N, CA, C and O of each residue as an XYZ file, in Angstrom:
772
protein
N      15.760      0.085     -2.468
C      15.501      0.126     -0.905
C      14.826      1.661     -0.654
O      14.624      2.166     -1.758
N      14.537      2.293      0.116
C      14.002      3.174     -0.173
C      15.604      4.495      0.604
O      16.497      4.186      1.393
N      15.401      5.529      0.096
C      15.940      6.823      0.861
C      16.167      6.558      2.128
O      15.582      5.686      2.770
N      17.168      7.420      2.614
C      16.909      6.986      4.383
C      15.941      8.082      4.732
O      15.900      9.041      3.960
N      15.240      8.077      5.673
C      14.203      9.232      6.347
C      14.986     10.328      6.298
O      16.171     10.337      5.963
N      14.283     11.322      6.654
C      14.856     12.818      6.346
C      14.429     13.230      8.066
O      13.322     13.558      8.491
N      15.676     13.083      8.800
C      15.084     13.096      9.780
C      15.165     14.692     10.719
O      15.049     14.831     11.937
N      15.442     15.940      9.492
C      15.022     17.317      9.348
C      13.554     17.460      9.759
O      13.180     18.234     10.641
N      12.743     16.648      9.045
C      11.273     16.692      9.267
C      10.679     17.204     10.685
O       9.908     18.119     10.976
N      11.359     16.237     11.434
C      10.990     16.060     12.381
C      10.934     17.669     13.452
O      10.381     18.002     14.500
N      11.392     17.991     12.950
C      11.861     18.996     13.743
C      11.105     20.644     12.840
O      11.290     21.714     13.420
N      10.382     20.642     11.595
C       9.558     21.450     10.960
C       7.981     21.884     11.450
O       7.085     21.066     11.247
N       7.793     22.652     11.833
C       6.625     23.026     13.033
C       5.300     22.892     11.812
O       4.448     23.738     12.084
N       5.009     22.267     10.870
C       4.093     22.272      9.811
C       3.193     20.915     10.010
O       3.664     19.828     10.345
N       1.739     21.194      9.726
C       1.015     19.882      9.496
C       1.204     19.207      8.982
O       1.207     18.050      9.403
N       1.537     19.611      7.474
C       2.226     18.586      6.811
C       3.522     17.933      6.933
O       3.867     16.813      6.558
N       4.102     18.753      7.466
C       5.577     17.993      7.826
C       5.311     16.693      9.224
O       5.981     15.722      9.578
N       4.562     17.035      9.506
C       4.406     15.544     11.015
C       3.621     14.929      9.907
O       3.487     13.830     10.446
N       2.980     14.795      8.732
C       1.968     13.800      8.303
C       3.040     13.304      7.410
O       3.039     12.105      7.130
N       4.215     14.303      6.793
C       5.558     13.718      5.649
C       6.145     12.833      6.851
O       6.291     11.613      6.776
N       6.385     13.425      7.698
C       6.836     12.473      8.802
C       6.772     10.982      9.096
O       7.607     10.104      8.879
N       5.193     10.908      9.814
C       4.929      9.587      9.999
C       4.557      8.813      8.887
O       4.168      7.683      9.182
N       4.568      9.171      7.389
C       4.698      8.451      6.450
C       6.250      7.488      6.078
O       6.511      6.322      5.780
N       7.148      8.982      6.342
C       8.630      8.648      5.955
C       9.256      7.265      7.167
O       9.559      6.096      6.927
N       9.256      8.011      8.405
C       9.402      7.178      9.149
C       8.379      5.786      9.261
O       9.060      4.995      9.914
N       7.458      5.316      9.031
C       6.848      3.908      8.728
C       6.953      3.199      7.742
O       6.807      1.977      7.723
N       7.314      4.164      6.497
C       8.024      3.334      5.323
C       9.552      2.823      5.661
O       9.911      1.673      5.410
N      10.176      3.543      6.096
C      11.459      3.346      6.391
C      11.766      1.869      7.299
O      12.726      1.101      7.223
N      10.704      1.828      8.055
C      10.402      0.669      9.182
C      10.455     -0.731      8.433
O      11.279     -1.627      8.620
N       9.255     -0.715      7.429
C       8.403     -1.614      6.850
C       9.120     -1.776      5.674
O       8.773     -2.878      5.249
N      10.048     -1.216      4.798
C      10.697     -1.467      3.681
C      12.281     -2.140      4.220
O      13.091     -2.871      3.651
N      12.254     -1.499      5.589
C      13.817     -2.385      6.169
C      13.090     -3.920      6.029
O      13.595     -4.832      5.374
N      11.843     -4.023      6.752
C      11.840     -5.447      6.529
C      11.348     -6.206      5.684
O      11.369     -7.435      5.749
N      10.652     -5.261      4.444
C      10.059     -6.149      3.165
C      12.015     -6.276      2.044
O      12.069     -6.665      0.877
N      13.136     -5.875      2.794
C      14.230     -5.979      1.981
C      14.526     -7.574      2.349
O      15.322     -8.111      1.578
N      14.046     -8.331      3.322
C      14.796     -9.547      3.449
C      13.127    -10.728      3.378
O      12.930    -11.702      4.105
N      12.111    -10.153      2.196
C      11.149    -10.948      2.006
C      11.563    -11.906      1.672
O      12.634    -11.657      1.119
N      11.279    -13.375      1.657
C      11.379    -14.143      0.849
C      10.102    -14.519     -0.023
O       9.092    -13.926      0.355
N       9.912    -15.430     -1.177
C       9.173    -15.559     -1.539
C       8.189    -16.868     -0.999
O       7.080    -17.077     -1.491
N       8.805    -17.742      0.137
C       8.395    -18.610      1.094
C       7.112    -17.751      1.689
O       5.898    -17.886      1.539
N       7.910    -16.822      2.421
C       7.236    -15.999      3.273
C       6.064    -15.190      2.332
O       4.878    -15.202      2.662
N       6.457    -14.628      1.362
C       5.268    -13.457      0.491
C       4.269    -14.459      0.298
O       3.158    -13.968      0.499
N       4.206    -15.951     -0.084
C       3.367    -16.589      0.015
C       2.595    -17.868      1.081
O       1.781    -18.764      0.860
N       3.158    -17.509      2.005
C       2.755    -18.720      3.156
C       1.566    -18.117      3.623
O       1.590    -16.886      3.618
N       0.582    -18.632      4.005
C      -0.584    -18.499      4.220
C      -1.253    -19.391      5.979
O      -1.423    -20.552      6.352
N      -1.414    -18.158      6.514
C      -1.685    -18.659      8.100
C      -2.332    -19.517      8.137
O      -2.161    -20.357      9.021
N      -3.573    -19.684      6.968
C      -4.269    -20.794      7.446
C      -4.784    -20.997      5.534
O      -4.684    -20.131      4.665
N      -5.227    -22.181      5.406
C      -5.840    -22.525      3.943
C      -7.031    -21.593      3.579
O      -7.479    -21.795      2.451
N      -7.647    -20.595      4.317
C      -8.695    -20.210      3.487
C      -8.008    -18.338      3.838
O      -8.861    -17.470      4.025
N      -6.816    -18.025      3.875
C      -6.041    -16.914      2.990
C      -6.462    -16.464      2.070
O      -6.824    -17.239      1.184
N      -6.593    -15.112      1.885
C      -6.599    -14.508      0.602
C      -5.207    -14.308      0.090
O      -4.456    -14.451      1.054
N      -4.775    -14.140     -0.596
C      -3.628    -14.106     -1.476
C      -3.450    -13.807     -2.819
O      -4.484    -13.418     -3.362
N      -2.289    -13.875     -3.657
C      -2.402    -13.346     -5.115
C      -1.902    -14.827     -5.627
O      -0.983    -15.601     -5.362
N      -3.050    -14.776     -6.526
C      -2.482    -16.090     -7.483
C      -2.893    -15.961     -9.055
O      -3.552    -14.961     -9.337
N      -2.615    -16.750     -9.972
C      -2.823    -16.725    -11.213
C      -4.296    -16.293    -11.500
O      -5.323    -16.603    -10.896
N      -4.107    -15.446    -12.649
C      -5.520    -15.235    -12.493
C      -6.951    -16.260    -12.652
O      -8.088    -15.959    -12.289
N      -6.523    -17.501    -13.285
C      -7.422    -18.750    -13.107
C      -7.712    -19.391    -11.924
O      -8.541    -20.289    -11.775
N      -6.735    -18.717    -10.777
C      -7.276    -19.721     -9.719
C      -7.465    -18.925     -8.745
O      -6.743    -18.867     -7.749
N      -8.711    -18.071     -9.013
C      -9.172    -17.009     -7.846
C     -10.257    -17.761     -7.505
O     -10.844    -16.966     -6.770
N     -11.073    -18.959     -7.538
C     -11.506    -19.606     -6.738
C     -13.222    -18.593     -6.807
O     -13.839    -18.079     -7.741
N     -13.399    -18.661     -5.762
C     -15.074    -17.996     -4.782
C     -15.104    -16.573     -5.195
O     -16.150    -16.102     -5.640
N     -13.728    -15.650     -5.048
C     -13.321    -15.041     -5.007
C     -13.119    -14.076     -6.557
O     -12.631    -14.547     -7.585
N     -13.607    -12.699     -6.403
C     -13.222    -11.617     -7.620
C     -11.729    -11.505     -7.659
O     -10.917    -11.613     -6.740
N     -11.573    -11.289     -8.797
C      -9.762    -11.061     -9.137
C      -9.852     -9.347     -8.809
O     -10.768     -8.526     -8.775
N      -8.266     -9.305     -8.578
C      -7.971     -7.596     -8.637
C      -6.798     -7.405     -9.213
O      -5.977     -8.130     -8.651
N      -6.140     -6.556    -10.372
C      -5.278     -6.634    -11.196
C      -5.619     -7.191    -12.741
O      -6.503     -7.915    -13.197
N      -4.534     -6.525    -13.281
C      -4.600     -6.630    -14.750
C      -4.093     -7.646    -15.320
O      -4.066     -7.600    -16.549
N      -3.630     -8.661    -14.756
C      -2.114     -9.159    -15.458
C      -2.428    -10.740    -15.206
O      -3.531    -11.167    -14.865
N      -1.491    -11.380    -15.390
C      -1.591    -13.020    -15.221
C      -1.433    -13.151    -13.688
O      -1.694    -14.216    -13.130
N      -0.927    -11.868    -12.888
C      -1.424    -12.644    -11.383
C      -2.284    -11.220    -10.486
O      -2.147    -10.011    -10.676
N      -3.093    -11.894     -9.574
C      -4.040    -10.936     -9.396
C      -4.657    -11.441     -7.924
O      -4.715    -12.625     -7.591
N      -5.134    -10.241     -7.057
C      -5.283    -10.613     -5.980
C      -6.823    -10.901     -5.866
O      -7.666    -10.315     -6.546
N      -7.170    -12.135     -4.672
C      -8.537    -12.717     -4.456
C      -9.041    -12.055     -3.802
O      -8.687    -12.068     -2.623
N     -10.343    -10.955     -4.309
C     -11.171    -10.250     -3.766
C     -12.478    -10.124     -3.159
O     -13.456    -10.284     -3.889
N     -12.661     -9.829     -1.778
C     -13.627    -11.110     -1.267
C     -15.144     -9.855     -1.864
O     -14.850     -8.669     -2.012
N     -16.151    -10.171     -2.048
C     -17.146     -9.520     -2.224
C     -17.681     -8.487     -1.185
O     -18.130     -7.349     -1.327
N     -17.468     -9.315     -0.036
C     -18.285     -8.317      1.307
C     -16.844     -7.569      1.575
O     -15.686     -7.967      1.702
N     -17.488     -6.294      1.596
C     -15.962     -5.011      2.334
C     -15.711     -5.300      3.620
O     -14.840     -4.626      4.170
N     -16.437     -6.406      4.433
C     -15.758     -6.425      5.755
C     -15.068     -7.542      5.914
O     -14.337     -7.698      6.893
N     -15.214     -8.434      4.992
C     -14.295     -9.810      4.934
C     -13.272     -9.534      5.938
O     -12.537     -8.549      6.013
N     -13.370    -10.998      7.022
C     -12.428    -10.877      8.144
C     -11.316    -11.859      8.190
O     -10.442    -12.137      9.011
N     -11.765    -12.411      6.665
C     -10.595    -13.983      6.867
C      -8.942    -13.268      6.929
O      -8.738    -12.076      7.160
N      -8.204    -13.976      6.749
C      -6.870    -13.947      7.094
C      -6.213    -13.832      5.665
O      -6.728    -14.512      4.777
N      -5.568    -13.362      5.480
C      -4.563    -12.528      4.462
C      -3.103    -13.284      4.561
O      -2.603    -13.839      5.539
N      -2.558    -13.116      3.164
C      -0.904    -13.354      2.958
C      -0.264    -12.103      3.028
O      -0.773    -10.988      3.144
N       1.138    -12.494      2.927
C       1.782    -11.314      2.860
C       1.744    -10.727      1.298
O       1.991     -9.528      1.166
N       1.490    -11.400      0.285
C       1.475    -10.979     -0.840
C       0.300    -10.518     -1.059
O       0.354     -9.848     -2.090
N      -0.826    -10.525     -0.590
C      -2.332    -10.019     -0.370
C      -1.960     -8.741     -0.185
O      -1.997     -7.930     -1.109
N      -1.581     -8.448      0.974
C      -1.043     -7.204      1.790
C      -0.674     -5.948      0.560
O      -1.201     -4.936      0.096
N       0.809     -6.902      0.365
C       1.459     -5.919     -0.193
C       0.748     -5.524     -1.647
O       1.058     -4.587     -2.383
N      -0.501     -6.708     -1.878
C      -0.774     -6.272     -3.564
C      -1.977     -4.698     -2.830
O      -2.266     -3.674     -3.449
N      -2.373     -5.048     -1.522
C      -3.624     -4.419     -1.611
C      -2.406     -3.071     -1.308
O      -2.725     -2.223     -2.141
N      -1.371     -2.605     -0.623
C      -1.075     -1.409     -0.428
C      -0.682     -0.925     -1.797
O      -0.811      0.260     -2.106
N      -0.152     -1.927     -2.706
C       0.319     -1.080     -3.997
C      -0.661     -0.954     -4.923
O      -0.279     -0.280     -5.879
N      -1.985     -1.412     -5.028
C      -3.319     -0.983     -5.487
C      -3.684      0.308     -4.835
O      -4.152      1.222     -5.514
N      -3.524      0.407     -3.768
C      -4.134      1.743     -2.674
C      -3.139      2.773     -2.902
O      -3.568      3.927     -2.896
N      -2.198      2.641     -3.053
C      -0.801      4.151     -3.502
C      -1.275      4.403     -4.687
O      -1.905      5.436     -4.913
N      -0.998      3.353     -5.738
C      -0.981      3.314     -6.912
C      -2.544      4.506     -7.720
O      -2.467      5.515     -8.421
N      -3.625      3.838     -7.241
C      -4.585      4.554     -7.270
C      -4.875      6.379     -6.981
O      -5.313      7.273     -7.705
N      -4.362      6.334     -5.502
C      -4.862      7.778     -5.006
C      -3.579      8.435     -5.807
O      -3.919      9.454     -6.408
N      -2.374      8.144     -5.940
C      -1.217      8.851     -7.154
C      -2.312      9.303     -8.165
O      -2.680     10.468     -8.015
N      -2.889      8.608     -9.150
C      -3.048      8.444    -10.466
C      -4.439      9.476    -10.372
O      -4.541     10.380    -11.202
N      -5.596      9.269     -9.215
C      -6.431     10.243     -9.395
C      -6.239     11.987     -8.734
O      -7.006     12.933     -8.557
N      -4.955     11.760     -8.547
C      -4.339     13.007     -7.858
C      -3.600     13.890     -8.532
O      -3.792     15.033     -8.945
N      -2.620     13.046     -8.562
C      -1.507     13.540     -9.411
C      -0.746     13.039    -10.684
O       0.392     13.419    -10.961
N      -1.276     12.389    -11.233
C      -1.260     11.172    -12.771
C      -2.731     11.818    -13.018
O      -3.473     12.525    -12.335
N      -2.794     11.315    -14.155
C      -3.908     11.240    -15.770
C      -5.189     11.123    -15.683
O      -6.032     11.428    -16.527
N      -5.370     10.554    -14.368
C      -6.704     10.056    -13.678
C      -7.672      9.208    -14.602
O      -8.808      9.496    -14.980
N      -6.987      8.199    -14.833
C      -7.360      7.397    -16.279
C      -7.997      5.611    -15.309
O      -9.137      5.236    -15.033
N      -6.944      5.103    -15.123
C      -6.537      4.248    -14.771
C      -7.224      3.861    -13.056
O      -7.276      4.917    -12.426
N      -7.639      2.880    -12.366
C      -8.185      2.305    -10.981
C      -7.171      1.356    -10.940
O      -6.329      0.954    -11.743
N      -7.621      0.985     -9.246
C      -7.308     -0.131     -8.501
C      -7.057     -1.295     -9.204
O      -6.073     -1.992     -8.955
N      -8.350     -1.723    -10.574
C      -8.055     -3.122    -10.712
C      -7.013     -2.935    -12.326
O      -6.913     -3.904    -13.079
N      -6.508     -1.953    -12.567
C      -5.310     -1.557    -13.862
C      -4.122     -1.972    -13.000
O      -3.166     -2.279    -13.712
N      -3.932     -2.054    -11.986
C      -2.224     -2.637    -11.248
C      -1.424     -3.907    -12.139
O      -2.015     -4.421    -13.089
N      -0.783     -4.116    -11.957
C      -0.032     -4.835    -12.246
C       0.294     -5.990    -11.219
O       1.312     -5.506    -10.722
N       0.169     -6.804    -10.779
C       0.970     -7.793     -9.725
C       1.849     -8.801     -9.942
O       1.829     -9.462    -10.980
N       2.627     -8.985     -9.052
C       3.563     -9.960     -9.189
C       3.594    -11.117     -8.217
O       3.221    -11.117     -7.044
N       4.168    -12.211     -9.010
C       4.339    -13.663     -8.311
C       5.343    -14.128     -7.736
O       5.660    -15.289     -7.476
N       5.955    -12.919     -7.499
C       7.408    -13.007     -6.574
C       7.776    -11.784     -5.283
O       7.430    -10.604     -5.333
N       8.217    -12.153     -4.651
C       8.232    -10.828     -3.514
C       9.039    -10.011     -4.022
O       8.708     -8.826     -3.980
N      10.477    -10.411     -4.723
C      11.728     -9.275     -4.999
C      10.296     -8.400     -6.412
O      10.187     -7.200     -6.664
N       9.832     -9.054     -6.750
C       9.174     -7.661     -7.719
C       7.850     -7.085     -7.182
O       7.303     -6.082     -7.641
N       7.343     -7.923     -6.035
C       6.084     -7.125     -5.647
C       6.596     -5.775     -4.649
O       5.909     -4.773     -4.454
N       8.117     -6.050     -4.021
C       8.350     -5.197     -3.040
C       8.913     -4.478     -3.682
O       9.233     -3.566     -2.921
N       9.602     -4.077     -5.533
C       9.670     -3.350     -5.792
C       9.105     -2.507     -5.977
O       9.315     -1.329     -5.688
N       7.886     -3.224     -6.751
C       6.533     -2.601     -7.022
C       5.882     -1.501     -6.116
O       6.094     -0.315     -6.369
N       5.196     -1.829     -5.201
C       5.478     -1.233     -4.173
C       6.104     -0.120     -3.788
O       5.689      1.038     -3.754
N       7.119     -0.564     -3.506
C       8.303      0.734     -3.313
C       8.108      1.619     -4.249
O       7.916      2.716     -3.724
N       8.075      1.654     -5.156
C       8.004      2.204     -6.722
C       6.458      3.970     -6.848
O       6.445      5.129     -7.264
N       5.357      2.840     -6.073
C       4.585      3.281     -5.752
C       4.409      4.146     -4.282
O       3.738      5.176     -4.352
N       4.773      3.906     -3.450
C       4.932      4.548     -1.920
C       5.919      5.782     -2.129
O       5.536      6.867     -1.692
N       7.115      5.708     -2.741
C       7.968      6.363     -3.080
C       7.705      7.901     -3.923
O       8.112      9.026     -3.631
N       6.834      7.415     -5.107
C       6.031      8.272     -6.488
C       5.102      9.031     -5.399
O       4.939     10.244     -5.532
N       4.537      8.396     -4.407
C       3.329      9.290     -3.732
C       4.263     10.038     -2.689
O       3.859     11.183     -2.489
N       5.381      9.712     -1.984
C       5.702     10.477     -1.094
C       6.274     11.678     -1.672
O       5.937     12.781     -1.241
N       7.277     11.526     -2.796
C       7.753     12.597     -3.723
C       6.515     13.614     -3.974
O       6.861     14.776     -3.763
N       5.249     13.487     -4.344
C       3.967     14.469     -4.955
C       3.740     14.892     -3.809
O       3.511     16.082     -3.594
N       3.771     13.868     -2.771
C       2.673     15.030     -1.410
C       3.771     16.131     -0.824
O       3.494     17.142     -0.178
N       5.234     15.617     -1.263
C       6.593     16.380     -0.407
C       6.500     18.179     -1.209
O       6.883     19.208     -0.653
N       5.821     18.065     -2.755
C       5.781     19.467     -3.610
C       4.809     19.847     -2.957
O       5.073     21.023     -2.708
N       3.586     19.545     -2.397
C       2.650     19.972     -1.761
C       2.808     21.305     -1.029
O       3.470     21.057     -0.021
N       2.398     23.056     -1.089
C       2.278     23.379     -0.017
C       1.225     23.012      0.874
O       0.405     22.168      0.511
N       1.116     23.803      2.532
C       0.381     23.890      2.856
C      -1.147     24.279      2.498
O      -2.040     23.766      3.173
N      -1.442     25.099      1.540
C      -3.109     25.499      1.367
C      -3.110     24.179      0.546
O      -4.090     23.461      0.745
N      -2.061     23.675     -0.457
C      -2.737     22.503     -1.232
C      -2.813     21.891     -0.398
O      -4.010     22.054     -0.160
N      -2.430     21.155      0.426
C      -2.988     20.077      1.163
C      -4.350     19.777      2.319
O      -4.674     18.941      3.161
N      -4.871     21.083      1.708
C      -5.927     21.409      2.586
C      -6.993     21.655      1.653
O      -8.126     21.931      2.048
N      -6.708     21.573      0.504
C      -7.731     21.931     -0.441
C      -8.785     20.625     -0.482
O      -8.452     19.457     -0.279
N      -9.819     20.990     -0.720
C     -11.167     19.944     -0.935
C     -10.862     19.230     -2.089
O     -10.302     19.904     -2.954
N     -11.076     18.006     -2.367
C     -11.191     17.461     -3.744
C      -9.917     17.058     -4.510
O     -10.016     16.541     -5.622
N      -8.525     17.322     -3.839
C      -7.654     17.470     -5.119
C      -7.173     16.048     -5.192
O      -6.339     15.792     -6.061
N      -7.665     14.909     -4.248
C      -8.189     13.946     -4.990
C      -9.387     13.142     -5.706
O     -10.502     13.467     -5.299
N      -9.364     12.519     -6.330
C     -10.657     11.995     -7.400
C     -10.787     10.820     -7.044
O     -11.842     10.257     -7.336
N      -9.800     10.126     -6.338
C     -10.171      8.519     -6.609
C     -11.322      7.902     -6.108
O     -11.460      6.739     -6.490
N     -12.232      8.362     -5.327
C     -13.503      8.190     -4.781
C     -14.230      9.075     -4.215
O     -13.739     10.175     -3.961
N     -15.380      8.818     -3.940
C     -16.429     10.080     -3.300
C     -16.214     10.938     -1.744
O     -16.506     11.999     -1.194
N     -15.351      9.392     -1.461
C     -14.578     10.018      0.105
C     -13.745     10.977      0.040
O     -14.001     12.060      0.566
N     -12.500     10.725     -0.674
C     -11.332     11.654     -1.093
C     -11.914     12.921     -1.868
O     -11.442     14.056     -1.808
N     -12.902     12.565     -2.523
C     -13.553     14.244     -3.248
C     -14.302     15.321     -2.451
O     -14.688     16.425     -2.835
N     -14.421     14.710     -1.197
C     -15.203     15.406     -0.583
C     -14.143     15.889      0.936
O     -14.523     16.633      1.839
N     -13.354     15.495      0.879
C     -12.517     16.290      2.272
C     -11.013     16.925      1.619
O     -10.644     16.957      0.445
N     -10.331     17.400      2.847
C      -9.159     18.131      2.247
C      -8.591     17.196      2.614
O      -8.697     16.419      3.563
N      -7.489     17.397      1.171
C      -6.263     16.266      0.903
C      -4.950     15.624      1.922
O      -4.117     14.729      1.774
N      -5.389     16.941      3.376
C      -4.779     15.849      3.982
C      -5.094     14.788      4.755
O      -4.441     14.109      5.548
N      -6.385     14.765      4.323
C      -7.340     13.275      5.344
C      -7.146     12.644      4.353
O      -6.568     11.633      4.754
N      -7.231     12.594      3.526
C      -6.426     11.236      2.372
C      -4.819     11.083      2.263
O      -4.220     10.245      1.589
N      -4.184     12.230      3.200
C      -3.153     11.320      3.294
C      -2.586     10.535      4.752
O      -1.895      9.524      4.888
N      -3.140     11.380      5.667
C      -3.473     10.690      6.734
C      -3.989      9.194      6.687
O      -3.544      8.262      7.357
N      -5.214      9.142      5.582
C      -5.513      7.841      5.550
C      -4.835      6.719      5.145
O      -4.904      5.623      5.701
N      -3.913      7.102      3.782
C      -3.173      6.557      3.142
C      -1.547      5.970      4.027
O      -1.019      4.878      3.819
N      -0.935      7.231      5.174
C      -0.525      6.557      6.466
C      -0.767      5.503      7.182
O       0.039      4.597      7.393
N      -2.512      5.615      7.815
C      -2.882      4.754      8.743
C      -3.152      3.209      7.875
O      -3.335      2.167      8.505
N      -3.144      3.251      6.499
C      -3.389      2.080      5.454
C      -1.636      1.620      5.685
O      -1.569      0.527      6.249
N      -0.550      2.095      5.435
C       0.462      1.801      5.718
C       0.834      1.115      6.732
O       1.403      0.029      6.618
N       0.494      1.795      8.093
C       0.614      1.872      9.717
C       0.754     -0.039      9.553
O       1.588     -0.939      9.457
N      -1.092      0.281      9.626
C      -1.899     -1.172      9.556
C      -1.552     -2.533      8.854
O      -1.656     -3.675      9.301
N      -1.143     -2.128      7.717
C      -0.916     -3.334      6.837
C       0.610     -3.189      7.397
O       0.944     -3.820      8.400
N       1.262     -2.580      6.909
C       2.871     -2.653      7.323
C       2.918     -3.745      8.919
O       3.820     -4.566      9.083
N       2.301     -3.629      9.481
C       2.435     -4.275     10.869
C       1.749     -5.895     10.572
O       2.208     -6.935     11.046
N       0.719     -5.802      9.800
C       0.425     -6.782      9.709
C       1.359     -7.884      8.794
O       1.336     -9.113      8.871
N       2.011     -7.203      8.089
C       3.068     -8.090      6.973
C       3.901     -8.419      8.653
O       3.672     -9.447      9.290
N       4.648     -7.560      9.026
C       5.281     -7.609      9.519
C       5.396     -9.089     10.769
O       6.308     -9.910     10.869
N       4.085     -8.982     11.587
C       3.454    -10.139     12.117
C       3.569    -11.043     11.348
O       4.213    -11.876     11.985
N       3.318    -11.540     10.138
C       3.315    -12.667      9.481
C       4.615    -13.379      9.306
O       4.867    -14.581      9.224
N       5.609    -11.987      9.260
C       6.746    -12.756      8.965
C       7.555    -13.500     10.131
O       8.396    -14.390     10.262
N       6.472    -12.221     11.235
C       7.533    -13.323     12.675
C       6.760    -14.438     12.906
O       7.397    -15.423     13.281
N       5.061    -14.619     12.741
C       4.802    -15.825     12.760
C       5.217    -17.293     12.110
O       5.276    -18.443     12.544
N       5.573    -16.389     10.341
C       6.036    -17.580      9.788
C       7.987    -18.057     10.340
O       8.627    -19.107     10.388
N       8.223    -16.868     10.592
C       9.620    -17.938     11.357
C       9.672    -19.146     12.086
O      10.214    -20.235     11.897
N       8.515    -18.351     13.531
C       8.210    -19.454     14.433
C       7.974    -20.837     13.810
O       8.534    -21.892     14.106
N       6.749    -20.546     12.614
C       6.154    -22.204     12.161
C       7.212    -22.569     11.166
O       7.351    -23.738     10.808
N       7.933    -21.631     10.728
C       9.274    -22.967     10.328
C      10.655    -23.367     10.908
O      11.286    -24.300     10.411
């Protein structure tokens, strides 16, 4: 489980404090919901076409993302509008935070396809927690000038061309966006069950 939210950050007058506060609060809310996630919720498909996490040989018409036995079904088209499972959303958040940390603070060797994914809720949530909290610790150590450094992250062309604060805000949006999808799927699962 995540550490308690640092409420004092809400009183620090800096751009990075605001960004870190947004990430910390959003993660506190989502991680609280993920603490109760069951395997049934994790794999529940709101439709038979929902993208999910599967054993490598069951990817179907989709590409696979992940390096182990369990992989996420990944569509070829970037604007694929199909539904997703909680398993897929957790896998996507995990690879996003992993890749950004790797190419900003880590050795810059592995990409999103090198991530290990999991076939159960408990391990998947623990892995996502590890990468979100590792990211949080790394950005907490930055000063304001470093946060405005262009190219601090080299994860992709966009990251390399913009001040790092924008990268952090984009990951915050990913967490908020997909976190709300996860919580909505939990609620829909409860109604369906």
